[in-house]
SEDOSE-916783 format. One record per atom (N, C-alpha, C): residue in one letter; x, y, z. Coordinates in steps of 0.1 Angstrom, whole numbers, plus 5000, padded with zeros to 4 digits. Atoms other than C-alpha are relative to their C-alpha. Layout:
<batis>
AXYZ...
</batis>
This chain:
<batis>
M501049875002M499650004999M501250095006K498949865000K503150245007K500550004986R499849945009R503550224972R498849964987L501650045012L500050194955L499650134997L500449945000L499450544958L501350094986S498349985008S503250604936S499949904990W500450065014W502350344912W499150094989F500549965018F500150574889F500050135008F499249884993F501250904910F501650084989N498550005006N505050894901N500349974992L499350015014L505350864869L500250154997W498849795008W507751244855W499649994990S500549985014S506251364834S500750124991S498849965005S508651504807S500450154992H499149854995H507951864810H500150095007E499749934995E508751954832E501549975008K499249985000K512252024835K500850145006N499249904993N514152254859N500949995005I499049955002I517452204854I501050204999P499049905012P519952534851P500649994986S499650025012S521052564816S501450085004T498749894994T524652674818T501050034986C499749925010C524352844779C499050115000S501249834994S523853204784S499950084982T500549935019T524353254740T499249984993P501149985012P521453314717P500349904995N500450115013N519753054699N500849875003V499050204996V522752754719V499249985010I500850044992I520752574738I500949865009V499450144994V521852244765V499249934996G500850114993G519751964771G500549884994V500050104999V518851594769V499349954985I500350085013I518351394735I498849925004N501250054998N514851244737N499649904990H499750035015H514950994705H498749965000V501750054995V510650974704V499949874986S500050095011S510950784668S501749994992S498450035009S513950674639S500050084995E500249875012E512951024620E500450105005Y500349884991Y513351284651Y500049935017A500350004984A514051344686A499350115003F500449894986F512951624719F501149995002L498749904992L515751834728L498850055015I500749954991I514251844766I501250135004Q498849874993Q516352194774Q499949995013K499550034985K517652214809K500150175001G500749814993G515852564828G499350044993K500949875001K513352614808K498849835003K501350055000K509452474805K499550064989G500549965014G507152484777G500549864979I499750095006I507652304740I501049994996D498050054998D510952114737D500250034986P499850005011P512352184702P500449834995I500450145005I512351914678I501749974990V498550055007V515851734661V499649934990K500850115012K515051574623K501349875001K499250154997K517451264623K501750064992V498349965004V520351424594V500350105012D499449844993D520651724625D500549915009L499950014994L521451484650L501550005007K498849965002K525451464642K499849865014Y499550144999Y525851064652Y499350025022S500850034989S523651144690S499249905002W500550074994W521750884710W499250075011H500750004989H519250854730H500650065015G498949954987G520251024767G501150055001D498549975006D523151194750D499350155010L499849824991L523551564772L500750054986V499549885018V523951804735V499850125001E500649805002E524252184729E499950004983A500949935013A522452284696A499650154997V500149855000V521852594681V498350014994L501249935003L518152704676L499550024983G500449945014G516952764640G498150104998T500749945006T514553014624T497749915000T501050085005T511852724612T499449975011K500750134994K509152524627K499449904997V501050135001V507652174625V498950025011K500850004996K504652154639K499550075015G499949934997G504452424656G501049985016R499250045000R508052314671R501250065000P498849925007P511052514672P501049874991V498950135007V514252314652V501150065000A498350004995A517352204665A500850004993K499050055002K520352144650K501449975014I499450044986I522651954675I501750024995T498649905007T526552114670T501149925014K498950054994K528351854700K499849975013I500750064990I528051654724I500449975013L499449964988L528651694758L500349885008R499550104992R528351394774R498649834992R500750145009R527051014762R499249995015G501050074992G524050914779G499649885005K499850114992K524950524783K500849924988K498850095006K527750324773K500249865001Y500750125004Y526249974777Y498750004998H501650074998H523549774760H499949864998V500950175005V521449454760V499350014988G500950025014G519949354730G500749904991R500150165005R519249094708R501450054987L499349985012L521948984680L500149924998V500650045014V521548974647V501149984992L499350005007L523448924616L499750144989Y500649875009Y523049254596Y500850104993Q498749965013Q524749374567Q501149954996N499250145000N526749054566N500950055012R499350004993R528249184596R499249965016W500250074980W527349064636W499750155007A500649874996A525149334651A499349995014C501150054980C523449404691C498850104993F500949874993F520149634687F499549975009P500350034981P519749764719P498549984997H501450074999H516449604732H499450155008K500949874993K515249974751K499650084991R501249975015R512950154734R500750185000R499149855001R514550524719R501649944995F498750105004F517550264707F499749984984Y500350085015Y517150264668Y501049984989S498550035008S521050224656S500949905009P499150094997P522449884655P501750035006I498650024999I525849844674I500949904994F499550145007F528149624651F501449965010L499250054991L530249384668L502149974992T499049995003T534049364662T500449885003E499650135001E534348994671E499249914994K500550115006K533548664654K499149945011I501750074991I529948504667I499849884995E500350135003E529348154668E498550044993D501650045005D525948104644D499449915010G501550054990G523947934672G500050105011K500749854993K523748284688K499950104996K500849925001K522148434670K498650025000N500749975000N519248624680N499649955020S499849974984S520648564715S499750095008F500449804990F519948884744F502549954998V498449995002V524148984743V499950135007K499949854993K525549304766K501650034996V499249935014V527649514743V500950135007C499349894994C530149804753C500350074989I500249925011I529650064729I501850105001L498149975003L534350144716L500050134996Q500349875010Q532950414690Q498949994995W501049985000W530150614687W500249994983S500350035012S530450594648S501350064991N498850025015N533550494622N499750104988K500049865015K534250714591K498649924991F501650095015F530650404575F498550095009N501349984993N528650664605N499549905004K500250074995K528350354625K500449965015A499050094990A529050234656A500049895005E499250184999E530849994670E500749955016G500150044987G531249814703G501149885002R499050164992R533249464723R498749965009L500350124982L531149194739L500849965007V499650034988V530949144771V499149935008S500450134999S528448854773S498949944998Y501250085006Y526148624762Y499249995009L501150004988L522848674786L498849884995G501550124999G520248364769G499650064992N501349895006N517148424754N499250035010G501149894995G514748674757G499149935009D500850044997D512048444772D500349955016K499850074986K513948314803K499750105009P500449834994P513448544835P501350075005N498849944999N517148564842N500450084990V499449935012V517848704809V499050144998A501149895000A514548924813A499950075008K499249964988K515949034844K500650104994Q499249805006Q518849234827Q499650034991V500349895009V517349324801V499450135002M500549864987M515249544828M500350085002L498949894994L517749614846L500450104987S499049965008S519749734813S499650124998N500649935009N516849934797N500050115006F500149884990F515950144827F501750045010N499049924999N519550244837N500249905015I500150004984I519250034872I500949945005R499350054995R522150004890R500349885009T500050074990T522949704908T501249945008Y498850104989Y526249614920Y500550165008F499149874992F527849874949F501649984994P498250015000P531449984944P500749935016P499350044984P533749834970P500150095008L499749874992L534850194985L498149985012T501349984992T530850164997T500049915008I499950144991I530849835007I500549995010K499349954990K533749915029K499450065011E500149984988E532150175042E498550005006S501350034992S528650035053S500549885006K500050104987K530849785071K500550055015C498849924995C532650075091C499249965014F501450004989F529350085120F499849895008S500450124987S528849875156S498449984995D501050084995D526049685154D499150015010N500549984992N525549745184N499750145003I500249875004I523650105193I500250015021D499949974988D524450275228D499550065007V500649885001V521950435244V500850075009K499849824988K523750675268K501350074991K499449905011K525950765236K499250084994H501049845009H522750955226H498650075006I501149914989I521151105256I499650104991H500849885007H520551425231H498749944992R501150075014R517751175212R499250025015R501350074995R514351165227R499549845005N500550144994N513650835245N498749994996F501350025008F510650645228F500349765009T499750114997T512850285244T498649925005S501050104995S509750195269S499150024999T501549984999T507350325249T499349904987P500850115009P504750045233P500150054988T499649985014T505750035193T500649884995F499550145011F505849845165F500150064986T499750015009T506349775132T498249924993I501050065012I503649715099I500450034988D499550045012D504649555069D500049904991P500250095008P503949355041P500749885007N498950164988N504848975053N501249974990D499150015002D507348985026D501250095002A499349955000A508949285034A501750035005Q498749914989Q512649365043Q500450055006D500049884994D513249655052D499050035010F501250004987F511549805082F500550214999D499749855002D511350195074D499650125012D501449904991D508550315096D499949915012A500650084980A507350225136A498850065004L501749974991L503950335157L500449945011S500250034989S503950395188S498750045005V501549904993V500850575213V500349955013I501050074984I500050595250I498850064997W501449905000W497350805260W500450085017E500249884993E498051165280E499750015008K501349944993K495951145310K499750125006D500249824999D496751475323D499950104990K500549935018K496551625284K498449944995K500450035008K493851405279K500449984982L499650025017L495651345242L501049895003Y499250105001Y496951055227Y501450044997E498949965008E500751115219E500549844993I499650075007I501350905190I501850064991G498849965004G504750865176G499949904984I499750025009I505750835141I501449944995H498550005003H509450725136H500149914988I499750045012I511250685106I501849965005A498350074996A514950515110A500650114994D499349905006D517450755109D500749984989V499050045016V519550675072V501350145003A499349865000A521151015073A500849975006H499649994991H522650935110H501449954991Y499150055007Y524950685089Y500050024984V499449935015V524850805055V500950154997K500149915000K527051095053K500250124985E500049915008E526951385028E501350004995K498350025009K529451284996K500849915005G499650134993G530351005016G500149904983S500650125008S530450684991S498749944995I501650064996I527150545002I499250124994D500649895010D525550884990D499750074990R500050005017R527250894959R499149934991E501150105007E525550604951E499149975000A501850024998A521950584970A499550114985L500249925010L522250944946L499849984990K499650055020K522750774915K498949874998R501650015003R520050534919R499150045004G501249895002G517250784933G499749905012C501150074989C515250474950C500549885000S500050194999S515250054955S498950064988T500850075012T513549874926T499749895007Y499850094991Y511449594935Y499349894988F500350135011F510949264913F499549885005P500650084989P509449004923P500749925005K499650034986K510448844953K502050024996E498749984999E514049024946E500050185000V500249825004V514449414954V501950014999I499249925009I517349614937I500550115009P500249884992P518249824970P500850105000M499749864995M519150194972M500850035007L498949964988L521550165001L500449845001P499550134999P523949855009P499049865014V500550044990V522549605025V499749945020N499449994984N524249575054N498950155011L500849914993L521949945059L498549984997S501849965003S519049885039S499149865011N500350094991N518449525059N500150035015H499050084990H520249545089H499950145012L499949864995L521149855105L499150094999C501049875002C518650145097C498349904995S501450064996S515849885096S499250005013L500450024989L514149915122L498949845005K499950184995K514149525138K499450055009P499950054991P512449385164P500449985011N499350004981N513449415201N501950024997E498649975005E517149585188E499650185001H500149834996H517749985196H499450064985R499849975011R517250155169R499950214993L500349884998L517850545162L499150074989A500649965007A515550745145A499350164998L500549895003L513751045132L498650035001S500950084997S510651085147S498550134995V501649914992V507051305145V499249935009V500450024990V505451335172V498950085001L501749945000L501351405175L499749975013H500750034987H499351485205H498950024995V501049975014V496251445189V498549945016D500849994992D492951445210D499049904996K500850114998K490051195210K498949984981D501349945010D488051355176D501450014992G499450045015G490951305155G500350175000H499349894999H492251685165H501450035001I498949944996I495951795163I500850065011K499349904993K497351975189K501050044998K498549994997K501051945192K500449924990I499050105007I503651845167I501750085005W498349944998W507151805178W500849884989I499050075016I509751645149I501650045005G498350004996G513051585163G500849864999E498950134997E516051285170E499649925009T500250064983T514850995194T500849874991I499750134997I515950635197I499049935007I500850114995I513350385201I500549804996F499950114996F513250025210F497949944995S501050044996S510349805189S500049905008Q500650164989Q508749525207Q499549924984K500950135005K506749345179K500150064989R500350025015R506449275140R499149984999F501450025007F503349325123F499749984985T500649985012T502149225091T498950035001Y501749975003Y498949375073Y498749865003E501150125000E497349035076E499749995022E499849974976E498049075119E499350044997V499949814992V497149415122V497949974992D501250045007D493849315098D498649875010S501450074987S492849025123S499250005010I499949914990I493449215152I498450085001L501249965002L490549425136L499149965003K501550045009K488249225124K499749885022G500750024991G488049125168G501449885009G498950094999G491848865170G500450115015E499249964991E493748915205E501350054999D497949975001D497449055210D500050095011P500449894984P498749265237P500350094998F499849865006F499349555211F498450064997K501149955005K495349555207K499350185004K499849864990K494749835226K500550134990E499549925007E497350035208E499450034989I500450045019I496249885172I498550085002L501349965000L492750005179L499950145000I500549804998I493250395191I500350064983L499749975009L495250385160L499650034984K501450035013K492850245135K498450144999K500949914996K490550505150K499850144996I499249905005I492450775145I500450034988A499750025010A493350705115A499050014986S500850015005S490150635099S498750125005I500449915001I489050965113I500650134989W499649915004W491751105095W499850014985R499850115014R490850915062R498950064995K501950005006K486951015059K500650224998K499449905001K488751445065K500449984984R498449925007R491351405038R498349934985I501050045010I488351245013I499550084995E500849905000E486051475022E500750134992N499649915000N488351745019N500950014982G499750015021G489551664976G500949854997S499550135000S491751354983S499449914989I499750105014I491751074953I499849885007V499750164993V490850724964V499749904990F500350095011F491450504938F499949825006N499650154992N490750104940N500949954992F499850065009F493049994916F500949895007K499450144994K494249634921K501449944996E498550025004E497649544921E500649855005T499850175006T498749184910T501449955005S498950034994S501748984930S500049864987V499850165004V503648664911V500549885007V499550124994V503948334920V500549914994L498650085001L507148164912L499949905006D500050135000D508247834907D501650005004K498450004992K511747704927K500450024984N499549995012N512747714888N500150164992G500549795009G511748164885G498849984990L500650065008L509148004862L498150105003P500350034991P505248184873P498749934998V501350094993V502647974885V499050014996S501849934998S499548224894S500550175000F499749864999F499248554899F498350065008V501149964988V497048674928V500250194998D500649874995D495249024940D500650035013K499450044990K497149134963K499050075013K501250054997K494749174991K500450155012I500249894991I494049585009I499450055008G500950014990G492649585041G499850105003E499449844991E492649845068E500650015010A498649944995A495649795082A500950074990N499049875014N497249945045N499250215004F500449904994F495150195057F499950155011L500049954991L495350265087L502350034996V498749985005V499950275080V499750154992E499649915011E499350495051E499550125007E500349894995E497250765073E501050035007F498949974991F500350825097F500850034992M499249934998M502350845075M500050124987L500549915007L500751055047L500350175010Q500749834990Q500251295084Q501950025002A498349994996A504151265090A500250114987N499749945006N504851345058N500050174999N500549865001N502751645056N500750115015S498749934991S504251765088S500650055002V499149905002V507451795078V500350114991A500849845010A506152025050A500150095001C500849835003C504752285068C500950045007F498549954996F507852265091F500950064990I499249995010I510252315067I499050164990H500349905003H507952585052H500450115004K500649934992K506952745080K502050035003K498549934997K511052795087K500350044982G499149915012G512052915050G501549894990I499550125009I514052615045I500249974986T499850085014T515252505010T500049885004S500650155000S513752165006S499649984987L501350115008L511951904981L499250015008Y501150034996Y508651904983Y499149924988R500650115011R506751634964R498750094996V500449915001V504251814943V498749924987H499950075012H501551694919H498750144993N501149895012N499451934890N498449925002P501450095001P496051894888P499849994986P500750085015P494251774852P500350104992K499949875008K494552014823K498849944994T501249985003T491752114810T499649934989E500650095012E491351904777E500349915003K500050144999K491651614797K499049985005I501550004988I488751724823I498750004983Q501349945000Q486951814796Q500249794990Y499950105010Y487851474774Y499049875011F500450114995F486851264805F498649975003F501649994994F483351444816F499449964986S500850065013S482751364772S499849855004V500550214997V483450944783V499150005013L500849984996L481151024810L498450004995R501149945010R478651154789R499449914994H500150095009H478950874762H499349925007F500750194993F478150594788F498650065012K501150014986K475550794808K500649995012I499449974983I477550824841I499650085003P500749904998P475851054859P501350045008F498849914993F478151364872F499150145002N500049894999N477751734880N501250074999A498949915008A480351954855A499150085007Q499849854993Q479252274874Q500449935018E499649964987E480552144905E501250014999T499049944999T483652334917T501449915001S499650075001S485352054920S500649854998I500150095004I487151844901I500049825010S500050144991S488551534927S498749965007N501550074995N484751524941N499649904991I500850065017I483751434906I500849885000I499450114996I486351184909I499649895005N500050064988N485651014936N498949995002K501550094999K481850954931K500649934991V499950065011V482550824899V500349885001L499450055002L485050614908L499349865012Y500850104986Y482850474942Y498849984990H501250105005H479750414920H500649914990S500050135009S481650234896S501049835004V499950124990V482449954920V499249904992G501950115002G480649634905G499850014991K501149945017K479849834874K500949954991P500050055010P479949664836P501750074997Y498849895010Y482549964831Y501250035009E498949984991E484749994862E501450004996S498550055000S487949854843S500450174992L500249895004L486450164818L500950115005I500149934986I486250434848I501850065003Q498150004994Q490350344863Q500350044989M499549905008M491450404828M500350104996S500049875005S490250694818S499850075010T499849854987T490850844855T501649974996M498750035002M494550734845M500250084989Q499949845012Q494250944815Q499850125003L500349844991L493351224834L500750075006M499149954989M495951254861M501350024992S498949975006S499251414853S500749915013A499350074995A502251304869A500350065014A499749934990A503651384904A501650014999Y497949985008Y507951464906Y500150115009Y499049884985Y509951684934Y500650084994Y500349934998Y509951984939Y500350155005I500049934987I511352294957I499450115004D501649874988D508452524961D499049875001P501750105003P505152354967P498950044997T500449965010T503152424945T498449895004G500650084993G500452164960G499949854993H500450135004H499051804952H498850005003F501650005008F496151754937F499549835003G500250114994G495951404946G499750025014L500350024987L495651414979L499350125009G501449885004G493451724978G500850155017K499249844996K493952094995K500549965017F499850014986F494651955035F501649994993F498150075005F498251855014F500250094992H499349965008H499152144999H501650005001Y498850104998Y502752105014Y499949865006Y500550164998Y503351775011Y502149994991T498250105007T507651575008T499549885003H499150194991H509051215013H500550065010F499449964981F510051235051F500249864997S499850144990S509150845057S500749904990S499450105002S510950605034S501850034994P498849975005P514850735037P500849854999I499050145008I515850345029I500349964987R500450025011R514050354997R499750094989R499949915001R514250684990R500350115003Y498949944999Y516950894980Y499250155007P500849914994P514551234987P499750035012D499849994986D513951145017D500850005011L498649964996L517251115028L500950095001L499749885001L517951435017L499550085012V500749964994V515051525032V500550055019H499650014989H516251395066H501050075002R499349904992R519151545064R500350215005I500149794997I518751925056I498850035011L500549944989L516551895089L500949995010K498850034982K519451795112K501450054994K499049894999K521352045098K499350165006Y500849894992Y518852285109Y500049995012W499550054988W518852145144W501250025005K498849984998K522152185143K500850154998K499149855002K522352575131K500849954992D498650115011D524252395101D499350124985N500649935017N523752615066N499249924998V500550005002V520752535054V499650104987K500449885008K520252835032K500549954983A499650035013A521252584998A499750064994K500549925014K521252704967K499349914989P501450004999P517352634954P501149954986C499250085016C519652464915C500649895002N499950104996N521152234936N499549885002Y500950044998Y518752114951Y499049944989Q500950035013Q516352124918Q500849884988K498850085012K519051904897K499849815016I500250104998I518551684924I498649915003A500749965000A515151714923A499049894990Y500150165017Y515051574885Y500349934998H499350155002H517151304887H499749905007C500850074993C515151174915C498849944993S501450015008S511951214895S500149914989E499550105010E513851064865E500349885006R499550174996R515050744884R499249985007E501050044993E512150694902E498549914988R500450065011R510150684871R500549864994E499150085005E512550474856E499849895008S500250084994S512450264885S498049914998V501250174998V508950164887V499550024983L500750075016L508050104845L501149944999A498950165002A511049854851A499249945012E501050094991E509049694879E498449934991R501850035007R505549724860R500749904988S499250105016S508049554822S500049855009M499950115000M509249294841M498749915008L501650004998L505349264860L499749864988D500850015014D504249254823D500549884997F499850115010F506748984811F499249875008Y500450114992Y505748764840Y498849974992Q501550055004Q502248774830Q499749944980T499650085016T503148784788T500549845004L499550075003L505248454794L498949935012H500750144999H502348274812H499249974997L500649995003L499848384793L500349954980Q499550085009Q502148204765Q499449855001K500550105004K500947874772K499549995006Q501549994996Q497447944769Q500050054988T500849965013T496448054734T499549944994E500650125010E494247794725E498750065011K501349944991K492047974756K499450115001E500849915003E488948184755E500250125013Y500349914985Y489048494777Y498950114995K500949845006K486548834783K501250075000A498749875000A488449134778A498850144993T499949864999T487249494781T500850114994I499949865008I487549814758I499950125009V499849884983V489150014785V501050134990K499049855004K491150284760K500049974980M500350035013M490850354723M501150164989G498949895007G493250594702G499449994983D500050025012D493550654665D500649884988Y500250165002Y495550354655Y500049925009S500150174998S495050104680S499850035016M501849994981M492750054717M500949885006D499750094993D493249874749D499449945006L500950164999L492349564760L500249955017Y499550014985Y491849494797Y498949845005I500650124995I491549094807I499749995015T499749974989T490349104841T499649885011K499350094996K490848784850K501749935000K498250014997K494448794846K500050185006N499349874997N494949164853N500850054998K498449955016K496649234820K498950094994Y500249965013Y496249494797Y500949974991I499850035011I496849424762I499750104990H500149955012H497549644733H499850024990V500650055012V496149604701V500250134995K500149885009K497049784671K499149974989Y500750085008Y494449794649Y500549974985N499650125015N496149674616N500749835004S499650204997S496949324634S498949965000L501250095003L493449274630L499349974989K500250075009K493449044603K499150034992D501450035000D489649014594D499350124989D501049855010D489049414582D501050125003Y498949914998Y490549774577Y498750105011Y501349954984Y489149904612Y500550205000N500149874993N488950304614N499450065009F500749944982F487950514645F499650104996D501149845000D485450774648D500349995021S499849974989S486650974678S498950065006K501249894997K483051154684K499149925004R500850144997R481750774687R500549915009F499950114990F484050604707F500349884997L500150145010L484450314679L500450014995I500050035012I485550144651I499849924997L500950065012L484550024616L500549974996G498950095013G485549734593G499250144990S501050005012S485149934560S499549934995R500450145013R484549614542R498549925007S501050114995S482549424570S498750065007N500749914988N481049744589N499749945015K499550044985K482049544624K500550095003C500649834999C481649804645C500649875020Y499350084984Y483949744683Y500150155009K500649914994K482949994707K501150065015L499250014983L484750154742L499349975006G500950054988G483549984772G499549844991D500550095005D482649694750D500249845007T499650124999T483049324763T500249894986I499950065008I484549114740I500449895004S499650145001S485748744738S501249984990I498550005006I489548724725I500549855005Q499050094997Q492048424720Q501750074998I498750005000I495448404724I500349964988H499250125016H497448374687H500949985007S498550055000S500748464702S500750115014C498649954996C503548634725C500550014997N498949964998N506448794731N500750035011P500049944986P507348764767P501250124996I499049915001I510548984761I499650144992E500749895006E508849244740E498750045009R501349944998R505849254764R499249964992K500549935006K503849204735K498749864998V500850125000V500748964730V498650084986E500950045014E498448924694E498949935009V500950015002V494948904695V499249964995K501150035014K492048704673K499050055011I501349994996I488748874681I499049934999L501150095005L486148614685L498550104995L502050025002L482148624672L499249965007
</batis>
């Protein structure tokens, strides 16, 4: 649940580009190549918002996707975009690539698997014919030789793309996920004592005798957060502690661990495997709030009355001693009447969390009902089945307290005028809202277009769509409506969380997110009266980088799950499934197989029985010969025709 909201809010929008430019010459710009097609690319400018210039293929000067380049702006425009020509490549974005080995123009070459790489890398070695179509890892030696071709050397054979271990290597490469820690980083992580002496931390507020526990998924390996609660009789208030691992105590600024953590930006979660942001010695042990061990924390302590009103907030360094590690399922069992020594504390937290959740939703916080799917693997790492993750009251309980901690810290930072990072989420654009309304009208789904709060409209539509035939359609339409959340140095608001969370940051997960670690460090500097008036441009660079790394991490996670789903469907090509058409565009549509919780992208030209044209006003496609019609929201019968797991592509046959 801690990653549930981020699953849909966290994708980074390419229009937010807030890194200061290094060029001051008129018409000369610096940016990153975004290779959206084999014929042209966009230039993501540094320090600029608005429309990105377009670069034609002939003007790319052998630059590749992700390269940092210098360019000159021309006076002409293409489809409203200014045209630029690359003049200099400042830094290459990627040296190592994973791709398929093919015989091309009588030479062995690797075609990078990553999207937006359109040029082959010709290999210098002789290759055995039996290795054709294998996946390989290569290192580029020369970006363009006298024949304008890239050359590289073979680093390793990976194998068949249908194998999970090969697919994992492909995803890691595609999304630039770092897996190995440098020796200096490992060495630095082992310099800390496993034992925490309470007497050496007398400056910290001591919570070691306060009832404290963690609540996490059953398979969690790192425990970022813990909760504590006591009743203050004299004040008639609950003292609720939200304790977050004090990672900044161990990860020193600009040290080897810090540099590596910043490069990674966040942890990445694959089925049954975590690629951590921090070395395991820290992430799973010393920083993890494990039961029956003293741990250092940064805590948000809330004094709350019985009606959920927060009367006082304290934020500071603490030392805690978690007495128990709960799973979500265990807490759900207690909330349903089960017994436990901590039942009283859990019921108090549940009561307060329910009050806060109700108020949050009433004030514009959007509540999604998206299903999360997890894969069950056999001993060989192959998918056996897929199960929906259960989201219970325990998930909502923990979520409310983490949201409150993040909000409290953001308000504190803003009030003190401290330069920091915020988590922001822009409202939907007007044209997207109008399209959303048109979908609702088309399906005669009741809503009040005159209502001032678009978030209230969304919540009502989502609520009333549960269990209806059009539920998956509304969920997809809502996803399309949303913009992307990202990190920024100004608190411009968080649409998805509502007006109570105008000031919002990420504080609660420093083990797995670098922005949280940075916020911890900023707070510590403030308390020590250190220089916290950092240059905004430095923090904005970090904000941009971490937003980008987070986006890549989420895409890697989703791609790996999609691989497993496609691999599983490969064995079921004769089976018939019911699917709902949840999205339509000019050239393709998306189907949702409810039974598999799987989205399938279908191009109209892959439907061999006819040539289909899209009618955007009526939300349908029509066969030019047969007049056969498929409409948005239709439930149709399909048969899996073929699957390509490594490409995550599924071709289907629509049954009559």
